[in-house]
N, CA, C and O atoms as a Maestro MAE file, in Angstrom:
{
 s_m_m2io_version
 :::
 2.0.0
}

f_m_ct {
 s_m_title
 :::
 protein
 m_atom[184] {
  # First column is atom index #
  i_m_mmod_type
  r_m_x_coord
  r_m_y_coord
  r_m_z_coord
  i_m_residue_number
  s_m_chain_name
  s_m_pdb_residue_name
  s_m_pdb_atom_name
  i_m_atomic_number
  :::
  1 25 -16.001 11.224 4.130 1 A "UNK " " N  " 7
  2 3 -15.799 9.986 4.874 1 A "UNK " " CA " 6
  3 2 -15.542 8.808 3.937 1 A "UNK " " C  " 6
  4 15 -14.715 7.947 4.237 1 A "UNK " " O  " 8
  5 25 -16.236 8.766 2.816 2 A "UNK " " N  " 7
  6 3 -16.059 7.658 1.879 2 A "UNK " " CA " 6
  7 2 -14.616 7.587 1.384 2 A "UNK " " C  " 6
  8 15 -14.062 6.499 1.230 2 A "UNK " " O  " 8
  9 25 -14.006 8.756 1.135 3 A "UNK " " N  " 7
  10 3 -12.621 8.782 0.667 3 A "UNK " " CA " 6
  11 2 -11.696 8.147 1.702 3 A "UNK " " C  " 6
  12 15 -10.804 7.377 1.345 3 A "UNK " " O  " 8
  13 25 -11.900 8.461 2.973 4 A "UNK " " N  " 7
  14 3 -11.082 7.868 4.029 4 A "UNK " " CA " 6
  15 2 -11.215 6.358 4.047 4 A "UNK " " C  " 6
  16 15 -10.224 5.651 4.234 4 A "UNK " " O  " 8
  17 25 -12.420 5.855 3.857 5 A "UNK " " N  " 7
  18 3 -12.658 4.416 3.832 5 A "UNK " " CA " 6
  19 2 -11.929 3.776 2.659 5 A "UNK " " C  " 6
  20 15 -11.305 2.726 2.811 5 A "UNK " " O  " 8
  21 25 -12.005 4.401 1.501 6 A "UNK " " N  " 7
  22 3 -11.299 3.861 0.326 6 A "UNK " " CA " 6
  23 2 -9.794 3.894 0.539 6 A "UNK " " C  " 6
  24 15 -9.098 2.935 0.207 6 A "UNK " " O  " 8
  25 25 -9.284 4.995 1.092 7 A "UNK " " N  " 7
  26 3 -7.844 5.101 1.344 7 A "UNK " " CA " 6
  27 2 -7.379 4.014 2.300 7 A "UNK " " C  " 6
  28 15 -6.358 3.366 2.068 7 A "UNK " " O  " 8
  29 25 -8.129 3.818 3.370 8 A "UNK " " N  " 7
  30 3 -7.771 2.797 4.353 8 A "UNK " " CA " 6
  31 2 -7.835 1.418 3.733 8 A "UNK " " C  " 6
  32 15 -6.954 0.590 3.968 8 A "UNK " " O  " 8
  33 25 -8.867 1.159 2.944 9 A "UNK " " N  " 7
  34 3 -9.017 -0.137 2.285 9 A "UNK " " CA " 6
  35 2 -7.855 -0.386 1.321 9 A "UNK " " C  " 6
  36 15 -7.282 -1.475 1.306 9 A "UNK " " O  " 8
  37 25 -7.510 0.616 0.524 10 A "UNK " " N  " 7
  38 3 -6.402 0.484 -0.420 10 A "UNK " " CA " 6
  39 2 -5.098 0.217 0.325 10 A "UNK " " C  " 6
  40 15 -4.322 -0.655 -0.066 10 A "UNK " " O  " 8
  41 25 -4.861 0.968 1.392 11 A "UNK " " N  " 7
  42 3 -3.655 0.795 2.198 11 A "UNK " " CA " 6
  43 2 -3.572 -0.623 2.750 11 A "UNK " " C  " 6
  44 15 -2.515 -1.250 2.682 11 A "UNK " " O  " 8
  45 25 -4.674 -1.135 3.297 12 A "UNK " " N  " 7
  46 3 -4.682 -2.489 3.860 12 A "UNK " " CA " 6
  47 2 -4.458 -3.548 2.790 12 A "UNK " " C  " 6
  48 15 -3.717 -4.505 3.011 12 A "UNK " " O  " 8
  49 25 -5.091 -3.384 1.636 13 A "UNK " " N  " 7
  50 3 -4.912 -4.351 0.549 13 A "UNK " " CA " 6
  51 2 -3.461 -4.370 0.067 13 A "UNK " " C  " 6
  52 15 -2.904 -5.436 -0.194 13 A "UNK " " O  " 8
  53 25 -2.860 -3.208 -0.050 14 A "UNK " " N  " 7
  54 3 -1.452 -3.148 -0.471 14 A "UNK " " CA " 6
  55 2 -0.547 -3.785 0.567 14 A "UNK " " C  " 6
  56 15 0.395 -4.497 0.220 14 A "UNK " " O  " 8
  57 25 -0.825 -3.533 1.832 15 A "UNK " " N  " 7
  58 3 -0.033 -4.131 2.898 15 A "UNK " " CA " 6
  59 2 -0.129 -5.652 2.841 15 A "UNK " " C  " 6
  60 15 0.873 -6.345 3.017 15 A "UNK " " O  " 8
  61 25 -1.311 -6.164 2.600 16 A "UNK " " N  " 7
  62 3 -1.496 -7.624 2.462 16 A "UNK " " CA " 6
  63 2 -0.743 -8.155 1.247 16 A "UNK " " C  " 6
  64 15 -0.132 -9.222 1.302 16 A "UNK " " O  " 8
  65 25 -0.793 -7.406 0.159 17 A "UNK " " N  " 7
  66 3 -0.087 -7.794 -1.065 17 A "UNK " " CA " 6
  67 2 1.419 -7.903 -0.803 17 A "UNK " " C  " 6
  68 15 2.046 -8.889 -1.189 17 A "UNK " " O  " 8
  69 25 1.999 -6.891 -0.149 18 A "UNK " " N  " 7
  70 3 3.429 -6.919 0.143 18 A "UNK " " CA " 6
  71 2 3.778 -8.059 1.094 18 A "UNK " " C  " 6
  72 15 4.811 -8.707 0.924 18 A "UNK " " O  " 8
  73 25 2.942 -8.310 2.078 19 A "UNK " " N  " 7
  74 3 3.184 -9.412 3.020 19 A "UNK " " CA " 6
  75 2 3.144 -10.748 2.286 19 A "UNK " " C  " 6
  76 15 3.963 -11.628 2.550 19 A "UNK " " O  " 8
  77 25 2.199 -10.899 1.373 20 A "UNK " " N  " 7
  78 3 2.088 -12.129 0.591 20 A "UNK " " CA " 6
  79 2 3.342 -12.348 -0.253 20 A "UNK " " C  " 6
  80 15 3.864 -13.460 -0.324 20 A "UNK " " O  " 8
  81 25 3.814 -11.291 -0.881 21 A "UNK " " N  " 7
  82 3 5.039 -11.408 -1.676 21 A "UNK " " CA " 6
  83 2 6.222 -11.807 -0.809 21 A "UNK " " C  " 6
  84 15 7.007 -12.672 -1.196 21 A "UNK " " O  " 8
  85 25 6.361 -11.186 0.361 22 A "UNK " " N  " 7
  86 3 7.482 -11.517 1.258 22 A "UNK " " CA " 6
  87 2 7.429 -12.975 1.686 22 A "UNK " " C  " 6
  88 15 8.463 -13.638 1.761 22 A "UNK " " O  " 8
  89 25 6.236 -13.476 1.966 23 A "UNK " " N  " 7
  90 3 6.111 -14.892 2.362 23 A "UNK " " CA " 6
  91 2 6.592 -15.818 1.253 23 A "UNK " " C  " 6
  92 15 7.106 -16.905 1.520 23 A "UNK " " O  " 8
  93 25 6.423 -15.383 0.008 24 A "UNK " " N  " 7
  94 3 6.843 -16.187 -1.139 24 A "UNK " " CA " 6
  95 2 8.291 -15.915 -1.538 24 A "UNK " " C  " 6
  96 15 8.806 -16.526 -2.474 24 A "UNK " " O  " 8
  97 25 8.951 -14.991 -0.822 25 A "UNK " " N  " 7
  98 3 10.327 -14.648 -1.153 25 A "UNK " " CA " 6
  99 2 10.444 -13.793 -2.402 25 A "UNK " " C  " 6
  100 15 11.485 -13.787 -3.059 25 A "UNK " " O  " 8
  101 25 9.389 -13.077 -2.730 26 A "UNK " " N  " 7
  102 3 9.368 -12.235 -3.925 26 A "UNK " " CA " 6
  103 2 9.186 -10.779 -3.517 26 A "UNK " " C  " 6
  104 15 8.984 -10.468 -2.343 26 A "UNK " " O  " 8
  105 25 9.262 -9.887 -4.512 27 A "UNK " " N  " 7
  106 3 9.003 -8.477 -4.243 27 A "UNK " " CA " 6
  107 2 8.484 -7.782 -5.494 27 A "UNK " " C  " 6
  108 15 8.548 -8.319 -6.600 27 A "UNK " " O  " 8
  109 25 7.985 -6.611 -5.295 28 A "UNK " " N  " 7
  110 3 7.511 -5.744 -6.373 28 A "UNK " " CA " 6
  111 2 8.050 -4.356 -6.038 28 A "UNK " " C  " 6
  112 15 7.299 -3.453 -5.671 28 A "UNK " " O  " 8
  113 25 9.366 -4.206 -6.172 29 A "UNK " " N  " 7
  114 3 10.017 -2.990 -5.697 29 A "UNK " " CA " 6
  115 2 9.511 -1.732 -6.389 29 A "UNK " " C  " 6
  116 15 9.439 -0.675 -5.761 29 A "UNK " " O  " 8
  117 25 9.164 -1.819 -7.652 30 A "UNK " " N  " 7
  118 3 8.642 -0.647 -8.357 30 A "UNK " " CA " 6
  119 2 7.367 -0.133 -7.726 30 A "UNK " " C  " 6
  120 15 7.239 1.058 -7.446 30 A "UNK " " O  " 8
  121 25 6.431 -1.027 -7.504 31 A "UNK " " N  " 7
  122 3 5.169 -0.616 -6.891 31 A "UNK " " CA " 6
  123 2 5.369 -0.271 -5.424 31 A "UNK " " C  " 6
  124 15 4.761 0.674 -4.921 31 A "UNK " " O  " 8
  125 25 6.204 -1.018 -4.743 32 A "UNK " " N  " 7
  126 3 6.433 -0.770 -3.319 32 A "UNK " " CA " 6
  127 2 7.043 0.620 -3.100 32 A "UNK " " C  " 6
  128 15 6.626 1.339 -2.193 32 A "UNK " " O  " 8
  129 25 8.011 0.995 -3.912 33 A "UNK " " N  " 7
  130 3 8.593 2.338 -3.809 33 A "UNK " " CA " 6
  131 2 7.522 3.399 -4.032 33 A "UNK " " C  " 6
  132 15 7.413 4.355 -3.264 33 A "UNK " " O  " 8
  133 25 6.745 3.224 -5.072 34 A "UNK " " N  " 7
  134 3 5.677 4.179 -5.383 34 A "UNK " " CA " 6
  135 2 4.678 4.260 -4.237 34 A "UNK " " C  " 6
  136 15 4.254 5.347 -3.843 34 A "UNK " " O  " 8
  137 25 4.315 3.125 -3.719 35 A "UNK " " N  " 7
  138 3 3.329 3.067 -2.639 35 A "UNK " " CA " 6
  139 2 3.826 3.774 -1.386 35 A "UNK " " C  " 6
  140 15 3.136 4.644 -0.855 35 A "UNK " " O  " 8
  141 25 5.002 3.416 -0.911 36 A "UNK " " N  " 7
  142 3 5.478 3.938 0.368 36 A "UNK " " CA " 6
  143 2 5.913 5.401 0.314 36 A "UNK " " C  " 6
  144 15 5.914 6.078 1.343 36 A "UNK " " O  " 8
  145 25 6.282 5.900 -0.865 37 A "UNK " " N  " 7
  146 3 6.740 7.285 -0.931 37 A "UNK " " CA " 6
  147 2 5.687 8.249 -1.465 37 A "UNK " " C  " 6
  148 15 5.707 9.427 -1.108 37 A "UNK " " O  " 8
  149 25 4.782 7.789 -2.298 38 A "UNK " " N  " 7
  150 3 3.838 8.700 -2.923 38 A "UNK " " CA " 6
  151 2 2.429 8.589 -2.372 38 A "UNK " " C  " 6
  152 15 1.803 9.606 -2.072 38 A "UNK " " O  " 8
  153 25 1.929 7.401 -2.237 39 A "UNK " " N  " 7
  154 3 0.543 7.204 -1.821 39 A "UNK " " CA " 6
  155 2 0.236 7.833 -0.463 39 A "UNK " " C  " 6
  156 15 -0.787 8.507 -0.343 39 A "UNK " " O  " 8
  157 25 1.065 7.649 0.564 40 A "UNK " " N  " 7
  158 3 0.731 8.283 1.853 40 A "UNK " " CA " 6
  159 2 0.599 9.804 1.756 40 A "UNK " " C  " 6
  160 15 -0.274 10.389 2.397 40 A "UNK " " O  " 8
  161 25 1.440 10.434 0.978 41 A "UNK " " N  " 7
  162 3 1.362 11.888 0.825 41 A "UNK " " CA " 6
  163 2 0.080 12.303 0.113 41 A "UNK " " C  " 6
  164 15 -0.510 13.330 0.445 41 A "UNK " " O  " 8
  165 25 -0.346 11.518 -0.851 42 A "UNK " " N  " 7
  166 3 -1.554 11.856 -1.602 42 A "UNK " " CA " 6
  167 2 -2.823 11.558 -0.821 42 A "UNK " " C  " 6
  168 15 -3.825 12.254 -0.978 42 A "UNK " " O  " 8
  169 25 -2.791 10.544 0.008 43 A "UNK " " N  " 7
  170 3 -4.009 10.111 0.688 43 A "UNK " " CA " 6
  171 2 -4.120 10.615 2.114 43 A "UNK " " C  " 6
  172 15 -5.201 10.583 2.703 43 A "UNK " " O  " 8
  173 25 -3.022 11.075 2.670 44 A "UNK " " N  " 7
  174 3 -3.043 11.528 4.055 44 A "UNK " " CA " 6
  175 2 -2.835 10.409 5.054 44 A "UNK " " C  " 6
  176 15 -2.921 10.638 6.261 44 A "UNK " " O  " 8
  177 25 -2.561 9.198 4.579 45 A "UNK " " N  " 7
  178 3 -2.286 8.068 5.472 45 A "UNK " " CA " 6
  179 2 -0.820 8.129 5.864 45 A "UNK " " C  " 6
  180 15 0.056 8.288 5.013 45 A "UNK " " O  " 8
  181 25 -0.561 8.001 7.158 46 A "UNK " " N  " 7
  182 3 0.827 8.071 7.646 46 A "UNK " " CA " 6
  183 2 1.264 6.760 8.214 46 A "UNK " " C  " 6
  184 15 2.400 6.632 8.670 46 A "UNK " " O  " 8
  :::
 }
 m_bond[183] {
  # First column is bond index #
  i_m_from
  i_m_to
  i_m_order
  :::
  1 1 2 1
  2 2 3 1
  3 3 4 2
  4 3 5 1
  5 5 6 1
  6 6 7 1
  7 7 8 2
  8 7 9 1
  9 9 10 1
  10 10 11 1
  11 11 12 2
  12 11 13 1
  13 13 14 1
  14 14 15 1
  15 15 16 2
  16 15 17 1
  17 17 18 1
  18 18 19 1
  19 19 20 2
  20 19 21 1
  21 21 22 1
  22 22 23 1
  23 23 24 2
  24 23 25 1
  25 25 26 1
  26 26 27 1
  27 27 28 2
  28 27 29 1
  29 29 30 1
  30 30 31 1
  31 31 32 2
  32 31 33 1
  33 33 34 1
  34 34 35 1
  35 35 36 2
  36 35 37 1
  37 37 38 1
  38 38 39 1
  39 39 40 2
  40 39 41 1
  41 41 42 1
  42 42 43 1
  43 43 44 2
  44 43 45 1
  45 45 46 1
  46 46 47 1
  47 47 48 2
  48 47 49 1
  49 49 50 1
  50 50 51 1
  51 51 52 2
  52 51 53 1
  53 53 54 1
  54 54 55 1
  55 55 56 2
  56 55 57 1
  57 57 58 1
  58 58 59 1
  59 59 60 2
  60 59 61 1
  61 61 62 1
  62 62 63 1
  63 63 64 2
  64 63 65 1
  65 65 66 1
  66 66 67 1
  67 67 68 2
  68 67 69 1
  69 69 70 1
  70 70 71 1
  71 71 72 2
  72 71 73 1
  73 73 74 1
  74 74 75 1
  75 75 76 2
  76 75 77 1
  77 77 78 1
  78 78 79 1
  79 79 80 2
  80 79 81 1
  81 81 82 1
  82 82 83 1
  83 83 84 2
  84 83 85 1
  85 85 86 1
  86 86 87 1
  87 87 88 2
  88 87 89 1
  89 89 90 1
  90 90 91 1
  91 91 92 2
  92 91 93 1
  93 93 94 1
  94 94 95 1
  95 95 96 2
  96 95 97 1
  97 97 98 1
  98 98 99 1
  99 99 100 2
  100 99 101 1
  101 101 102 1
  102 102 103 1
  103 103 104 2
  104 103 105 1
  105 105 106 1
  106 106 107 1
  107 107 108 2
  108 107 109 1
  109 109 110 1
  110 110 111 1
  111 111 112 2
  112 111 113 1
  113 113 114 1
  114 114 115 1
  115 115 116 2
  116 115 117 1
  117 117 118 1
  118 118 119 1
  119 119 120 2
  120 119 121 1
  121 121 122 1
  122 122 123 1
  123 123 124 2
  124 123 125 1
  125 125 126 1
  126 126 127 1
  127 127 128 2
  128 127 129 1
  129 129 130 1
  130 130 131 1
  131 131 132 2
  132 131 133 1
  133 133 134 1
  134 134 135 1
  135 135 136 2
  136 135 137 1
  137 137 138 1
  138 138 139 1
  139 139 140 2
  140 139 141 1
  141 141 142 1
  142 142 143 1
  143 143 144 2
  144 143 145 1
  145 145 146 1
  146 146 147 1
  147 147 148 2
  148 147 149 1
  149 149 150 1
  150 150 151 1
  151 151 152 2
  152 151 153 1
  153 153 154 1
  154 154 155 1
  155 155 156 2
  156 155 157 1
  157 157 158 1
  158 158 159 1
  159 159 160 2
  160 159 161 1
  161 161 162 1
  162 162 163 1
  163 163 164 2
  164 163 165 1
  165 165 166 1
  166 166 167 1
  167 167 168 2
  168 167 169 1
  169 169 170 1
  170 170 171 1
  171 171 172 2
  172 171 173 1
  173 173 174 1
  174 174 175 1
  175 175 176 2
  176 175 177 1
  177 177 178 1
  178 178 179 1
  179 179 180 2
  180 179 181 1
  181 181 182 1
  182 182 183 1
  183 183 184 2
  :::
 }
}
């Protein structure tokens, strides 16, 4: 259960990070690509 909580927390923090960047007109495409293509497969978050 703890792993699920950490995965969800990490996912939410990253989502907030990307939203913050978009509001500023910026991006972090390297991390965003890694996040959206690799992290969900590793963590089971869809």
